[in-house]
N, C-alpha and C positions, 0 to 999 in steps of 0.2 A: 559392676551392675550400670546399666546404661539406660537412656530413656528416649521416648519419641514425643516430640511436642508438636502442636499445631502451628501452622503458619498461614500465610496468604494463600488465597485460592486463585487458581487460574482457570479460565473457561475452555472448554474443548468443544470443537465444532464436528458434529457426526454427519455425515451426508448419506442418506440411504437412498438409493435409486432402485426402483423396481418396476415391473412391467405396468403395474396400475396406478404407481404413485407418480406425481407431478415432480419434475426436475426443478429444484430452486436454483436461483440465480445466486452466483457467488459475488459477494460485496469485497472488493480490494480497498484496504485502507490507503489513502493517499497520502505520502509524507509531507505534501505541501499543498495547503487549500487557501485559496485567495478569492477575494471578492473585489473587482475594479469598478470604481465609479466614474464613468466616461465624462468628459466636459459636454456641456449642451450644445456647444457648437458643432460637434462632430455627428451627432445624432441625425440620422435619416428618417424620412416619413415613411412609414408602413403603407404599402399600396392599399387602397380601399378602407382605410381605417377611419377616415373622416366621414365617408359616406354611410359605413355600417353603424358608427356610434354616434352619429347626429340625430337630434331629436327636431320636431317641429318646433319653429321659432327660436332654435338655439344656433349660435354662431359654430359651423363646422369646425372652424380653426381652433376653438377651445378644447375639441376632443380628438384632436390629432395625435395618434400614437407614433412615437419616435423610438428608434432602435439604433444601435451601433452596427455599422457595416462589419461582417464577420468575414475572415478569409474564406470560409467555405462559400459565401454569397458570391464574393469575387471571383473564385475559381470556378463557379458554375457558369457565370457569365462568360469567362475566358474560354472555358470548355465549349460552351454552346456556340461561340462563334467560330472556333475551329472545326466542329462538326458540320455546321452550315457550309463552310467553304469547301470541305472534303466532299460533302454531297454535291454542290454545284459543280464541282471539278469533274466528278464522275459521270454527271449527267451531260456535260459538254463531250466527254470522251465517247460516251455512249452514242448520242446524237450525231457524232461526227462534226461537231462545231470545231473542235480543236483536233488537228491532225499532227500526231507525233511520229508518224511513218516517214522514213527518207529513203534514198536510193540505196543505201548501203544494207537495207533489209531485204532487197530483191536477190533471188537465187534462181538457177536453172533447175525445174522440175524434172528435166531429162537426165540429170546427173546421177551417178551411182549412189552417191551419199546424201541424196535429196532429203532422207528422213532425219539424218542428223542435222542437216541444215535447217530443215523447218522447226525442230525443237530448238536449235540455238535461237532462230528468229522469234519464236513465240516468248522464250525466256527474256530475249531482249526487250521486246515490245512491252511485256509486263513489269520489267524493271523501270522502263521510260514512264508508264503510267503510274507507278507507284511515285517516282520521282516528281512527276507533274502534280499528283494529289498532295504530297508532302509540301512541296513548295507553297501551293495554295493555302494549305493549313498554316504553314509558318508566316505567310504575309498576313493573313487575317488575324493571327494572334499578335503579331508584331504592330499591326495598325491598332487593334484593340488596347494594347498596353501604352502606345503613344498617346492615345486619346484619354486613357485614364490618367496618365501622369500629366498631360496639359490640364484636364480637368481638375486634378488635386492641386496643382500649382496655382491656379486661378481660384478656386474655392478653398484655399488653406485656412484652417480653423484659427481663429484668433481669440485668445483668451487671457484675460489679464493676470491670472495665477502665474507668478514667477517660480514657485516651488512646487514639488511634489511631495505629499505627506503619506507616510506608509506607517501603518499601525500593526505592531506585532502583538498577537494575542498569546497569552500565557495562562492558562486556567489554573495552574498551581500557585500563582501568585494572586490571592485574594485582595490584598490591599491595593495592588496596581495590575489588573488583568490585562491591561493594554499599554504598550510603551511606543510612543509616536517618535518618528524621526522624519527629518525634512532634507531635502536635497534640491539642487537648482534644476530646474525643469528643462529639459531638452528642446530644441527648437521645434521638432515635429512630433512632440508627444501629444497624446490625445486623452490623457486623464490627469487628474490632480490629486485624488484620493484613492488609496488602495489598502484593504486589510488582509493580513497574511497571518494564517495559523499554521504553526510548525507542529506537526504531529510527531513527538520525539519518540513515542512508543513504536511507530511504524518505521521510522528511521533506525532505531536500535535493532529492530527484528531484522530489517534487511542486511545490516552490517554484520549481525552474528550468523546469519544464513550464508553469507558470502565469505565467512572465516576471517573477517577484518577485526573483529573484537571478541573478548572473552567476558563471560558474566561471573562475578564473583559475589557470594553472598555470607554476610556475617551475622550470626544468631547470637543475641544477647539475653541472658536470663535477667529479667527485672526484679527478682526476689519476692514478687507477689503472687499470690494464687487466685485462681478463679473463684469467685463466690456465688453461691446458690441460694435462692430465696424460696423458703417453704413457708406454707400457712400451718399454724398450729389448731388446736381444736376449738380454741376460743376465737378464731378468725384473724388473729395478729399474724404479721409476717415475721419470720425468723430467718436472719442472714447466717449461713454457715460457709465456714472456709474449706476448701478442699485442697487436696495434694497436687492439683493440677497447675503447672507453673505458667505464668505468661511470659512468652517469649517474643521478642521484638527481631524484626528483619531489617537488615540493611543491605541494599544491591549496589554494586559498582561495576561499571563497564570499563575495561582496559584494552587499549588498542594494542593488536599485535605488531610489534616492530622489532628491529635489530636491537634497539636501546635495551629492552628489557627482555631479550633472547626470545621474543614470540611467547611471553608467559610461560616459560619452561620451569618447572618445579621438580627438584630432585625427589622430594617426598612423594609427590604423585607418580613420579616415574617408577618408584620401587613398590609403592603400595597398590596402585590401580592395576587391574587385570591386563595381562600381556596377550590375551586372546584376541578374538574377533571383537570389533567396536561395538557391536550389540549385546555383548555378554557384560553383566553387571559385576563390579568387585564384590566378592562374597563378603557379608558381614561376619564379624567374629562370633561364634557359637555363644550361646548363653541366654540369659533372661534380660528382658526390656520392659520398661515401663514408661507410660506417659503421665502418672500421678494417678490415673482412674483405673486402668486395666494393666495386667501383667501378660507379657507375650514372650513366646519362644521363637527364636529365629530358625529358618529353614532355607535351603538353597536347593532349586531344581537344576540340576547340572544339563538336563535336555535343552532347556531354553535359557540357561544362563541367568535366571531371575532369582532375587531374593523373595522370601515371604515371611509373615509373622502370623503366628497361631496363638490365639487367646486361651490361656490356660486358667485364668480367674481373675478376681478383682483385687485391688490394690488393698482394701480391707481385710479381704482373706489372707493375703499375703503377710500382712503385719499381724494377724491374729494367729498365724501358724507358729506352732513350737519348734517346727524343724529348722527355722532360721534364727541365727543368733541375735540377740537384742542389739550388739554393737553393730552388727550388719545392717540392721533396720534403721539405727540412728544415722548411719552413714549414707545410706540411701535417701532418706529425708533431708539430711543436710544437701546433698548433691541436688535434690530436686529444686531446692531454694537457692543454691548459689551458682552452681556449675553450668556451663553451656551444654546444649545437648550434643550426643554423640551421633546420632541419627536423626535425620530430618525427613519426613514425608510430606511433599508439597502436592495438594490435590487442586 
């Protein structure tokens, strides 16, 4: 006789997409979440912030909003300069200010192959125009990069902090949720404080999906039973012990490597199903209980799935005269001491 016990619960996400229903955004859990506090010297003034936020009789400089220059903002400036240079170059070509034609492009229109020569001349002219536009774009971008590099060298931020402090957030440690680390500050660094939160659940999930680790669970019977509280007729509370055991779970992630033979197990090799991966290993036929109800195992060969059909309660089973008293004592002892044979995690 074996039993089923309750364990930890896992959440399931169900997405329903219909013609009349709105599609919800899917949120991805990032394995690394950080918050960086930049140095005040590297913050730039937000255009228009002093005028918009200033009040009558108040110094506008006291309410100037400042923000750190992002790579996106820098890219937009660089990209805009390149587009302007391309536009100017195409306008010069269209107005004839710049002439890229030479004597090599001329051909005799009275020749027999003048059609092919005309096509070749047009293609050659088009390639020259594209090369001229590209050179104008590259020159404008190079000039912008040189100006920004010179500007950055002149306005290099100067901060008195000689170290960078990084705080690692660990929510599982209630006594010390943040561990601080320090390192020498690089010469061109723009921040001094950073908070980093490592989402271990997301990392383990990603490693498991890519087949880098295996998850092992160990279930331990604590020997204690679930207690229920009932009210008597006089209004007092009565605590009763049930036969439902309390089982604890311990999960362990093991890396797949050559040292452990990629977590190969001879027991699982011979006991697990050898069919398709989606077919479950069939449970041994018999009766199962979780201490409250009694079930009978079943197996659906079409889908390769196990099932449990409730046949009665544990109290009815213990009161039945069809079961030997020694068998009943054996089952009750197993509920108190033995580990579960089958676990259903929801």
